[in-house]
Wavefront OBJ file of the C-alpha trace (Angstrom):
o trace
v -0.267 0.163 -0.008
v 2.063 2.627 -1.109
v 0.967 6.546 -0.854
v 1.031 8.936 -3.793
v 0.757 12.621 -3.240
v -2.936 12.456 -3.156
v -2.268 11.152 0.607
v -4.303 8.100 0.067
v -2.824 4.367 -0.214
v -2.859 2.559 -3.112
v -4.800 -0.524 -4.097
v -3.551 -2.602 -6.155
v -6.219 -5.284 -6.082
v -4.644 -7.898 -3.532
v -7.408 -9.310 -1.569
v -4.988 -10.122 1.313
v -4.777 -6.668 1.902
v -7.502 -5.441 0.766
v -9.227 -4.988 4.835
v -6.499 -3.490 6.381
v -6.577 -0.792 2.773
v -9.934 0.137 3.403
v -10.218 0.440 7.195
v -7.257 3.604 5.985
v -10.358 4.563 3.770
v -12.132 4.750 6.248
v -9.803 6.850 9.300
v -9.433 9.050 6.272
v -12.311 9.802 5.405
v -13.644 10.853 8.820
v -10.553 12.783 9.788
v -11.651 14.891 6.412
v -13.887 18.132 6.960
v -16.782 18.279 5.093
v -15.260 20.037 1.817
v -12.806 17.152 1.701
v -15.290 14.805 1.932
v -17.134 15.435 -0.769
v -13.728 14.993 -2.326
v -12.668 11.193 -1.091
v -14.293 9.388 -3.562
v -12.456 10.916 -6.067
v -8.740 10.594 -4.462
v -9.427 7.037 -3.831
v -10.623 6.030 -6.854
v -7.352 7.922 -8.797
v -4.945 5.786 -5.747
v -6.559 2.501 -7.525
v -4.124 0.843 -9.643
v -4.147 -3.043 -11.733
v -7.207 -5.024 -11.346
v -8.843 -2.911 -9.278
v -8.541 0.225 -11.878
v -9.797 -1.439 -14.731
v -13.030 -3.614 -11.928
v -14.061 0.333 -11.552
v -12.623 2.617 -14.735
v -16.707 3.059 -15.724
v -16.524 5.364 -12.852
v -17.062 9.265 -13.423
v -15.195 10.934 -10.378
v -17.054 14.120 -11.225
v -20.170 11.670 -10.218
v -18.338 10.185 -7.006
v -17.764 13.891 -5.903
v -21.088 15.177 -6.849
v -22.294 12.322 -5.021
v -20.507 12.941 -1.110
v -20.428 9.992 0.827
v -23.004 8.235 -1.176
v -19.973 8.425 -3.648
v -18.054 6.709 -1.365
v -19.938 4.250 -0.469
v -21.319 3.773 -4.459
v -17.199 3.192 -4.661
v -16.383 1.211 -2.236
v -19.162 -1.463 -2.451
v -18.281 -2.266 -5.633
v -14.175 -2.737 -4.725
v -15.971 -4.938 -1.840
v -17.571 -7.490 -3.983
v -14.709 -7.925 -5.384
v -11.698 -7.982 -2.458
v -13.527 -8.501 0.318
v -12.240 -11.707 2.058
v -14.981 -14.439 1.701
v -14.305 -17.895 3.629
v -13.874 -20.780 1.452
v -16.461 -22.908 0.953
v -15.521 -26.609 1.451
l 1 2 3 4 5 6 7 8 9 10 11 12 13 14 15 16 17 18 19 20 21 22 23 24 25 26 27 28 29 30 31 32 33 34 35 36 37 38 39 40 41 42 43 44 45 46 47 48 49 50 51 52 53 54 55 56 57 58 59 60 61 62 63 64 65 66 67 68 69 70 71 72 73 74 75 76 77 78 79 80 81 82 83 84 85 86 87 88 89 90
């Protein structure tokens, strides 16, 4: 989870890193002012690389920004479907 200029850690689609990465995103979002919070989803979108980027490249960053907290929930719901750890079935 490398951090770049937007202060959000990068995520490349590694399931084993998703839980910690997601927590880091939520901690940063919780500490943001209301104005900064509206920009969280587009900034998280910019921090996605590799497979995670490909799974979300259909999203419009401006629409996510305008949606505010709902934009972040939408983005995270998409990522949760692909990367949230699921127990293996026997």
